[in-house]
Biopython code that builds the backbone (N, CA, C, O; Angstrom):
import numpy as np
from Bio.PDB.StructureBuilder import StructureBuilder

atoms = [
    (1, "MET", "N", (17.549, -187.333, 109.947)),
    (1, "MET", "CA", (19.416, -187.787, 109.739)),
    (1, "MET", "C", (19.912, -188.481, 110.828)),
    (1, "MET", "O", (19.382, -187.890, 111.769)),
    (2, "THR", "N", (20.801, -189.628, 111.431)),
    (2, "THR", "CA", (20.570, -189.484, 112.631)),
    (2, "THR", "C", (22.701, -189.066, 111.998)),
    (2, "THR", "O", (23.116, -188.903, 110.850)),
    (3, "THR", "N", (23.360, -189.040, 113.112)),
    (3, "THR", "CA", (25.001, -188.088, 112.820)),
    (3, "THR", "C", (25.208, -189.123, 113.898)),
    (3, "THR", "O", (24.709, -189.493, 114.961)),
    (4, "THR", "N", (26.539, -189.495, 112.796)),
    (4, "THR", "CA", (27.539, -190.380, 113.617)),
    (4, "THR", "C", (29.119, -189.810, 113.725)),
    (4, "THR", "O", (29.476, -188.982, 112.888)),
    (5, "PRO", "N", (30.069, -190.261, 114.766)),
    (5, "PRO", "CA", (31.197, -189.163, 114.867)),
    (5, "PRO", "C", (31.335, -189.433, 113.640)),
    (5, "PRO", "O", (30.132, -189.447, 113.376)),
    (6, "SER", "N", (31.756, -189.627, 112.811)),
    (6, "SER", "CA", (32.001, -188.897, 111.499)),
    (6, "SER", "C", (31.742, -188.345, 111.132)),
    (6, "SER", "O", (32.613, -187.544, 110.790)),
    (7, "ASP", "N", (29.752, -187.873, 110.546)),
    (7, "ASP", "CA", (29.229, -187.372, 110.452)),
    (7, "ASP", "C", (29.362, -185.311, 111.082)),
    (7, "ASP", "O", (29.183, -184.213, 110.553)),
    (8, "ALA", "N", (29.753, -185.815, 112.393)),
    (8, "ALA", "CA", (29.395, -184.894, 113.437)),
    (8, "ALA", "C", (31.076, -184.170, 113.143)),
    (8, "ALA", "O", (31.541, -183.136, 113.623)),
    (9, "ASP", "N", (31.516, -184.852, 112.480)),
    (9, "ASP", "CA", (33.052, -184.019, 112.471)),
    (9, "ASP", "C", (33.514, -183.854, 111.417)),
    (9, "ASP", "O", (34.646, -183.371, 111.398)),
    (10, "ALA", "N", (32.768, -184.218, 109.949)),
    (10, "ALA", "CA", (32.630, -183.648, 109.099)),
    (10, "ALA", "C", (31.487, -182.403, 108.828)),
    (10, "ALA", "O", (31.413, -181.721, 107.806)),
    (11, "ARG", "N", (30.641, -182.308, 110.011)),
    (11, "ARG", "CA", (29.210, -181.507, 109.994)),
    (11, "ARG", "C", (30.272, -180.158, 110.162)),
    (11, "ARG", "O", (30.223, -179.170, 109.430)),
    (12, "ALA", "N", (31.468, -180.395, 111.563)),
    (12, "ALA", "CA", (31.669, -179.442, 112.137)),
    (12, "ALA", "C", (32.366, -178.174, 110.921)),
    (12, "ALA", "O", (31.986, -177.081, 110.501)),
    (13, "GLN", "N", (33.941, -179.346, 110.625)),
    (13, "GLN", "CA", (34.787, -179.194, 109.034)),
    (13, "GLN", "C", (33.631, -178.231, 108.037)),
    (13, "GLN", "O", (33.809, -177.037, 107.798)),
    (14, "ILE", "N", (32.991, -178.666, 107.767)),
    (14, "ILE", "CA", (31.864, -177.767, 106.873)),
    (14, "ILE", "C", (31.709, -176.369, 107.517)),
    (14, "ILE", "O", (32.141, -175.236, 107.304)),
    (15, "LEU", "N", (30.862, -176.999, 108.435)),
    (15, "LEU", "CA", (30.660, -175.094, 108.720)),
    (15, "LEU", "C", (31.684, -174.155, 109.133)),
    (15, "LEU", "O", (31.627, -172.945, 108.913)),
    (16, "ARG", "N", (32.889, -174.922, 109.909)),
    (16, "ARG", "CA", (34.632, -174.005, 109.227)),
    (16, "ARG", "C", (34.763, -173.576, 108.746)),
    (16, "ARG", "O", (35.136, -172.417, 108.929)),
    (17, "LEU", "N", (34.451, -174.472, 106.951)),
    (17, "LEU", "CA", (35.226, -174.177, 106.052)),
    (17, "LEU", "C", (34.044, -172.446, 105.692)),
    (17, "LEU", "O", (34.198, -171.259, 105.407)),
    (18, "LEU", "N", (33.083, -173.312, 105.934)),
    (18, "LEU", "CA", (31.626, -171.994, 105.056)),
    (18, "LEU", "C", (31.668, -170.566, 106.065)),
    (18, "LEU", "O", (31.278, -169.468, 105.668)),
    (19, "GLY", "N", (32.269, -170.852, 107.557)),
    (19, "GLY", "CA", (32.905, -170.136, 108.263)),
    (19, "GLY", "C", (33.600, -168.787, 107.086)),
    (19, "GLY", "O", (33.126, -167.798, 106.528)),
    (20, "GLU", "N", (35.148, -169.557, 107.157)),
    (20, "GLU", "CA", (35.725, -169.191, 106.278)),
    (20, "GLU", "C", (35.531, -167.916, 104.876)),
    (20, "GLU", "O", (35.916, -166.751, 104.786)),
    (21, "ILE", "N", (34.751, -168.822, 103.928)),
    (21, "ILE", "CA", (33.583, -168.095, 102.869)),
    (21, "ILE", "C", (32.743, -167.127, 103.390)),
    (21, "ILE", "O", (32.565, -166.136, 102.682)),
    (22, "ALA", "N", (32.206, -167.177, 104.422)),
    (22, "ALA", "CA", (30.832, -166.321, 104.556)),
    (22, "ALA", "C", (31.040, -165.936, 106.213)),
    (22, "ALA", "O", (30.160, -166.223, 107.025)),
    (23, "PRO", "N", (32.476, -165.162, 106.666)),
    (23, "PRO", "CA", (32.523, -164.919, 108.579)),
    (23, "PRO", "C", (31.391, -163.223, 108.734)),
    (23, "PRO", "O", (31.750, -162.316, 109.485)),
    (24, "GLU", "N", (30.328, -163.148, 108.040)),
    (24, "GLU", "CA", (29.605, -162.700, 108.629)),
    (24, "GLU", "C", (28.242, -162.998, 109.240)),
    (24, "GLU", "O", (27.428, -162.361, 109.909)),
    (25, "ALA", "N", (28.382, -164.998, 108.418)),
    (25, "ALA", "CA", (26.827, -165.373, 108.749)),
    (25, "ALA", "C", (26.713, -166.015, 109.782)),
    (25, "ALA", "O", (27.760, -166.509, 110.198)),
    (26, "ASP", "N", (25.552, -166.242, 110.522)),
    (26, "ASP", "CA", (25.107, -167.101, 112.012)),
    (26, "ASP", "C", (24.631, -168.779, 111.466)),
    (26, "ASP", "O", (23.599, -169.419, 111.265)),
    (27, "LEU", "N", (26.013, -168.953, 111.397)),
    (27, "LEU", "CA", (25.704, -170.169, 110.824)),
    (27, "LEU", "C", (24.763, -171.026, 112.188)),
    (27, "LEU", "O", (23.618, -171.382, 111.911)),
    (28, "ALA", "N", (25.252, -171.283, 113.462)),
    (28, "ALA", "CA", (23.953, -171.902, 114.500)),
    (28, "ALA", "C", (22.714, -171.641, 113.949)),
    (28, "ALA", "O", (21.844, -172.444, 114.286)),
    (29, "CYS", "N", (22.436, -170.917, 113.337)),
    (29, "CYS", "CA", (20.353, -170.515, 112.649)),
    (29, "CYS", "C", (20.797, -170.767, 111.070)),
    (29, "CYS", "O", (20.224, -170.032, 110.265)),
    (30, "LEU", "N", (22.066, -172.036, 110.352)),
    (30, "LEU", "CA", (21.516, -172.437, 109.427)),
    (30, "LEU", "C", (20.650, -173.626, 109.324)),
    (30, "LEU", "O", (20.526, -174.538, 110.142)),
    (31, "ASN", "N", (19.964, -173.435, 107.973)),
    (31, "ASN", "CA", (19.269, -175.203, 107.896)),
    (31, "ASN", "C", (19.614, -175.786, 107.260)),
    (31, "ASN", "O", (19.828, -175.337, 106.134)),
    (32, "PRO", "N", (19.927, -177.314, 107.585)),
    (32, "PRO", "CA", (20.818, -178.150, 106.450)),
    (32, "PRO", "C", (19.943, -178.385, 105.458)),
    (32, "PRO", "O", (20.474, -179.084, 104.596)),
    (33, "ASP", "N", (18.394, -177.992, 105.108)),
    (33, "ASP", "CA", (17.381, -178.674, 104.173)),
    (33, "ASP", "C", (17.932, -177.651, 103.117)),
    (33, "ASP", "O", (17.932, -178.092, 101.967)),
    (34, "VAL", "N", (18.380, -176.425, 103.273)),
    (34, "VAL", "CA", (18.178, -174.555, 102.307)),
    (34, "VAL", "C", (19.303, -174.626, 102.046)),
    (34, "VAL", "O", (20.144, -175.204, 102.735)),
    (35, "SER", "N", (19.500, -174.048, 101.004)),
    (35, "SER", "CA", (20.438, -174.063, 99.968)),
    (35, "SER", "C", (21.459, -173.362, 100.110)),
    (35, "SER", "O", (21.941, -173.241, 98.984)),
    (36, "PHE", "N", (21.825, -173.042, 100.549)),
    (36, "PHE", "CA", (24.130, -171.708, 101.053)),
    (36, "PHE", "C", (23.622, -171.397, 100.580)),
    (36, "PHE", "O", (22.614, -171.120, 101.230)),
    (37, "ARG", "N", (23.488, -171.052, 99.233)),
    (37, "ARG", "CA", (23.568, -169.959, 98.623)),
    (37, "ARG", "C", (22.237, -168.482, 98.468)),
    (37, "ARG", "O", (22.215, -167.434, 97.824)),
    (38, "ASP", "N", (21.199, -169.216, 99.526)),
    (38, "ASP", "CA", (19.812, -168.858, 99.472)),
    (38, "ASP", "C", (19.742, -168.193, 101.293)),
    (38, "ASP", "O", (19.011, -167.315, 101.750)),
    (39, "GLN", "N", (20.482, -168.776, 101.773)),
    (39, "GLN", "CA", (20.273, -169.313, 103.020)),
    (39, "GLN", "C", (21.639, -167.872, 103.593)),
    (39, "GLN", "O", (21.386, -166.996, 104.420)),
    (40, "LEU", "N", (22.840, -168.024, 102.937)),
    (40, "LEU", "CA", (24.367, -166.918, 103.013)),
    (40, "LEU", "C", (24.468, -166.231, 101.648)),
    (40, "LEU", "O", (25.411, -166.676, 100.994)),
    (41, "ASP", "N", (23.935, -165.504, 101.182)),
    (41, "ASP", "CA", (23.985, -164.721, 99.367)),
    (41, "ASP", "C", (25.383, -165.399, 99.817)),
    (41, "ASP", "O", (25.938, -164.871, 100.781)),
    (42, "LEU", "N", (26.015, -166.532, 99.208)),
    (42, "LEU", "CA", (27.268, -166.813, 97.756)),
    (42, "LEU", "C", (26.863, -166.226, 96.850)),
    (42, "LEU", "O", (25.722, -165.765, 96.880)),
    (43, "ASP", "N", (27.461, -166.111, 96.061)),
    (43, "ASP", "CA", (27.712, -165.668, 94.446)),
    (43, "ASP", "C", (28.397, -166.955, 94.487)),
    (43, "ASP", "O", (28.985, -167.367, 95.487)),
    (44, "SER", "N", (28.283, -167.763, 93.059)),
    (44, "SER", "CA", (28.695, -168.395, 92.168)),
    (44, "SER", "C", (30.377, -168.690, 92.269)),
    (44, "SER", "O", (30.935, -169.721, 91.893)),
    (45, "MET", "N", (30.936, -167.657, 92.798)),
    (45, "MET", "CA", (32.532, -167.183, 93.185)),
    (45, "MET", "C", (32.675, -167.793, 93.743)),
    (45, "MET", "O", (33.276, -168.841, 93.504)),
    (46, "ASP", "N", (31.939, -167.277, 95.350)),
    (46, "ASP", "CA", (31.941, -168.277, 96.785)),
    (46, "ASP", "C", (31.504, -169.487, 96.765)),
    (46, "ASP", "O", (31.750, -170.271, 97.682)),
    (47, "PHE", "N", (30.938, -169.739, 95.929)),
    (47, "PHE", "CA", (30.044, -171.540, 96.101)),
    (47, "PHE", "C", (31.313, -172.212, 95.248)),
    (47, "PHE", "O", (31.735, -173.282, 95.689)),
    (48, "LEU", "N", (31.854, -171.744, 94.240)),
    (48, "LEU", "CA", (32.780, -172.280, 93.766)),
    (48, "LEU", "C", (34.143, -172.056, 94.800)),
    (48, "LEU", "O", (34.949, -172.948, 94.537)),
    (49, "ASN", "N", (34.651, -171.171, 95.870)),
    (49, "ASN", "CA", (35.908, -171.828, 96.479)),
    (49, "ASN", "C", (35.334, -172.192, 97.174)),
    (49, "ASN", "O", (36.281, -172.447, 97.919)),
    (50, "PHE", "N", (33.812, -172.779, 98.183)),
    (50, "PHE", "CA", (33.213, -173.318, 99.024)),
    (50, "PHE", "C", (33.801, -174.725, 98.767)),
    (50, "PHE", "O", (34.188, -175.388, 99.729)),
    (51, "VAL", "N", (33.885, -175.214, 97.486)),
    (51, "VAL", "CA", (33.654, -176.562, 96.716)),
    (51, "VAL", "C", (35.240, -176.776, 96.853)),
    (51, "VAL", "O", (35.605, -177.757, 97.500)),
    (52, "VAL", "N", (36.225, -175.915, 96.281)),
    (52, "VAL", "CA", (37.211, -176.291, 96.388)),
    (52, "VAL", "C", (37.934, -176.346, 97.604)),
    (52, "VAL", "O", (39.059, -176.845, 97.570)),
    (53, "ALA", "N", (37.372, -175.817, 98.927)),
    (53, "ALA", "CA", (37.367, -175.865, 99.749)),
    (53, "ALA", "C", (37.659, -177.170, 100.652)),
    (53, "ALA", "O", (38.580, -177.609, 101.341)),
    (54, "LEU", "N", (35.754, -177.719, 100.079)),
    (54, "LEU", "CA", (35.907, -178.628, 100.688)),
    (54, "LEU", "C", (37.180, -180.252, 100.093)),
    (54, "LEU", "O", (37.585, -181.201, 100.764)),
    (55, "HIS", "N", (37.380, -179.960, 98.911)),
    (55, "HIS", "CA", (38.101, -180.768, 98.226)),
    (55, "HIS", "C", (38.907, -180.639, 99.083)),
    (55, "HIS", "O", (39.053, -181.470, 99.979)),
    (56, "LYS", "N", (39.535, -179.651, 98.983)),
    (56, "LYS", "CA", (40.725, -179.971, 100.321)),
    (56, "LYS", "C", (41.040, -179.793, 101.458)),
    (56, "LYS", "O", (41.915, -179.232, 102.118)),
    (57, "ALA", "N", (40.048, -180.451, 101.589)),
    (57, "ALA", "CA", (39.233, -180.481, 103.578)),
    (57, "ALA", "C", (39.261, -182.150, 103.497)),
    (57, "ALA", "O", (39.842, -182.854, 104.323)),
    (58, "PHE", "N", (38.570, -182.612, 102.417)),
    (58, "PHE", "CA", (38.021, -184.311, 102.494)),
    (58, "PHE", "C", (38.676, -184.760, 101.366)),
    (58, "PHE", "O", (38.187, -185.858, 101.100)),
    (59, "HIS", "N", (39.780, -184.390, 100.336)),
    (59, "HIS", "CA", (40.638, -185.297, 99.521)),
    (59, "HIS", "C", (39.090, -186.022, 98.401)),
    (59, "HIS", "O", (38.860, -187.086, 97.827)),
    (60, "ILE", "N", (38.602, -185.126, 98.526)),
    (60, "ILE", "CA", (37.757, -185.708, 97.721)),
    (60, "ILE", "C", (37.799, -184.554, 96.388)),
    (60, "ILE", "O", (37.993, -183.346, 96.246)),
    (61, "GLU", "N", (37.382, -186.162, 95.243)),
    (61, "GLU", "CA", (36.725, -184.956, 93.112)),
    (61, "GLU", "C", (35.718, -184.445, 94.228)),
    (61, "GLU", "O", (35.595, -184.705, 95.425)),
    (62, "ILE", "N", (35.005, -183.559, 93.286)),
    (62, "ILE", "CA", (34.061, -183.478, 93.357)),
    (62, "ILE", "C", (33.812, -182.234, 91.956)),
    (62, "ILE", "O", (33.739, -181.012, 91.834)),
    (63, "PRO", "N", (33.743, -183.572, 91.006)),
    (63, "PRO", "CA", (32.846, -183.508, 89.697)),
    (63, "PRO", "C", (31.807, -181.936, 89.674)),
    (63, "PRO", "O", (30.774, -181.862, 90.339)),
    (64, "GLU", "N", (32.198, -181.055, 89.002)),
    (64, "GLU", "CA", (31.090, -179.925, 88.265)),
    (64, "GLU", "C", (29.465, -179.705, 88.446)),
    (64, "GLU", "O", (28.613, -178.865, 88.733)),
    (65, "THR", "N", (29.749, -181.647, 87.912)),
    (65, "THR", "CA", (27.997, -182.033, 87.837)),
    (65, "THR", "C", (27.381, -182.431, 89.358)),
    (65, "THR", "O", (26.220, -182.656, 89.700)),
    (66, "ASP", "N", (28.347, -182.425, 89.949)),
    (66, "ASP", "CA", (27.584, -182.869, 92.053)),
    (66, "ASP", "C", (27.734, -181.360, 92.199)),
    (66, "ASP", "O", (27.634, -181.325, 93.426)),
    (67, "TYR", "N", (27.827, -180.653, 92.001)),
    (67, "TYR", "CA", (28.616, -179.034, 92.425)),
    (67, "TYR", "C", (26.590, -179.124, 93.038)),
    (67, "TYR", "O", (26.530, -178.958, 94.256)),
    (68, "PRO", "N", (25.569, -179.280, 92.562)),
    (68, "PRO", "CA", (24.356, -179.449, 92.945)),
    (68, "PRO", "C", (24.332, -180.138, 94.870)),
    (68, "PRO", "O", (24.515, -179.376, 95.819)),
    (69, "LYS", "N", (24.118, -181.387, 95.004)),
    (69, "LYS", "CA", (24.417, -182.158, 95.923)),
    (69, "LYS", "C", (25.262, -181.967, 96.681)),
    (69, "LYS", "O", (25.540, -182.928, 97.399)),
    (70, "TYR", "N", (26.148, -180.521, 96.906)),
    (70, "TYR", "CA", (26.545, -179.890, 97.523)),
    (70, "TYR", "C", (26.015, -178.423, 98.379)),
    (70, "TYR", "O", (26.738, -177.894, 99.222)),
    (71, "MET", "N", (24.767, -177.931, 98.043)),
    (71, "MET", "CA", (24.869, -176.965, 98.461)),
    (71, "MET", "C", (24.018, -176.393, 99.018)),
    (71, "MET", "O", (23.624, -175.227, 99.012)),
    (72, "THR", "N", (23.470, -178.133, 99.994)),
    (72, "THR", "CA", (22.753, -177.703, 101.733)),
    (72, "THR", "C", (23.999, -178.497, 102.355)),
    (72, "THR", "O", (24.877, -179.241, 101.917)),
    (73, "LEU", "N", (23.682, -178.033, 103.439)),
    (73, "LEU", "CA", (24.613, -179.148, 104.258)),
    (73, "LEU", "C", (24.178, -180.192, 104.800)),
    (73, "LEU", "O", (24.902, -180.783, 105.600)),
    (74, "ASN", "N", (22.989, -180.634, 104.517)),
    (74, "ASN", "CA", (22.909, -182.686, 105.256)),
    (74, "ASN", "C", (24.129, -182.913, 103.191)),
    (74, "ASN", "O", (25.083, -183.632, 102.892)),
    (75, "GLY", "N", (23.405, -181.981, 102.479)),
    (75, "GLY", "CA", (23.862, -182.736, 100.641)),
    (75, "GLY", "C", (25.222, -183.039, 101.533)),
    (75, "GLY", "O", (25.516, -184.218, 101.733)),
    (76, "CYS", "N", (26.149, -181.864, 102.133)),
    (76, "CYS", "CA", (26.927, -181.812, 101.909)),
    (76, "CYS", "C", (27.560, -183.274, 102.914)),
    (76, "CYS", "O", (28.214, -184.314, 102.836)),
    (77, "ILE", "N", (27.210, -182.878, 103.334)),
    (77, "ILE", "CA", (27.291, -184.116, 105.204)),
    (77, "ILE", "C", (27.262, -185.767, 103.613)),
    (77, "ILE", "O", (28.119, -186.632, 103.436)),
    (78, "ALA", "N", (26.468, -185.632, 103.144)),
    (78, "ALA", "CA", (25.894, -186.525, 102.650)),
    (78, "ALA", "C", (27.197, -187.465, 101.638)),
    (78, "ALA", "O", (27.592, -188.630, 101.595)),
    (79, "GLN", "N", (27.488, -186.311, 101.004)),
    (79, "GLN", "CA", (28.295, -186.609, 100.262)),
    (79, "GLN", "C", (29.796, -186.871, 100.508)),
    (79, "GLN", "O", (30.597, -187.451, 99.776)),
    (80, "VAL", "N", (29.989, -186.281, 101.765)),
    (80, "VAL", "CA", (31.437, -186.484, 102.489)),
    (80, "VAL", "C", (30.923, -188.012, 102.785)),
    (80, "VAL", "O", (31.121, -188.720, 101.797)),
    (81, "ALA", "N", (30.386, -188.630, 103.751)),
    (81, "ALA", "CA", (29.501, -189.765, 103.719)),
    (81, "ALA", "C", (29.718, -190.758, 103.415)),
    (81, "ALA", "O", (30.104, -191.596, 104.229)),
    (82, "ALA", "N", (29.503, -191.096, 101.784)),
    (82, "ALA", "CA", (28.634, -191.648, 100.604)),
    (82, "ALA", "C", (30.694, -191.001, 99.962)),
    (82, "ALA", "O", (31.031, -192.172, 99.785)),
    (83, "SER", "N", (31.470, -190.523, 99.734)),
    (83, "SER", "CA", (32.900, -190.739, 99.673)),
    (83, "SER", "C", (34.275, -191.666, 100.383)),
    (83, "SER", "O", (35.321, -192.122, 99.920)),
    (84, "ARG", "N", (33.512, -191.648, 101.983)),
    (84, "ARG", "CA", (34.699, -192.747, 102.863)),
    (84, "ARG", "C", (34.071, -193.987, 102.783)),
    (84, "ARG", "O", (34.179, -194.857, 103.648)),
    (85, "THR", "N", (33.138, -194.130, 101.327)),
    (85, "THR", "CA", (32.947, -196.041, 101.551)),
    (85, "THR", "C", (33.431, -196.292, 99.973)),
    (85, "THR", "O", (33.501, -197.436, 99.523)),
]
sb = StructureBuilder()
sb.init_structure("model")
sb.init_model(0)
sb.init_chain("A")
sb.init_seg("    ")
for serial, (resi, resn, name, xyz) in enumerate(atoms, 1):
    if name == "N":
        sb.init_residue(resn, " ", resi, " ")
    sb.init_atom(name, np.array(xyz, "f"), 0.0, 1.0, " ", f" {name:<3s}", serial, name[0])
structure = sb.get_structure()
């Protein structure tokens, strides 16, 4: 995946938000294609808080049916990028 400056900004913001939800997580070792829930041991409430944080940070609507698209770092970046078009 090629990263544009705006994707890099989105990635940094997403990682910052994840760090707030899972402060004990080593985000430097995060696999961008593996579910956050699997890697960070997030429960459903943590993930919901993350989605709400994404909504606030990026000013995007995230319907519940789209939640699976936000379960990986690459998925989040792609969804944020798609919301800008």
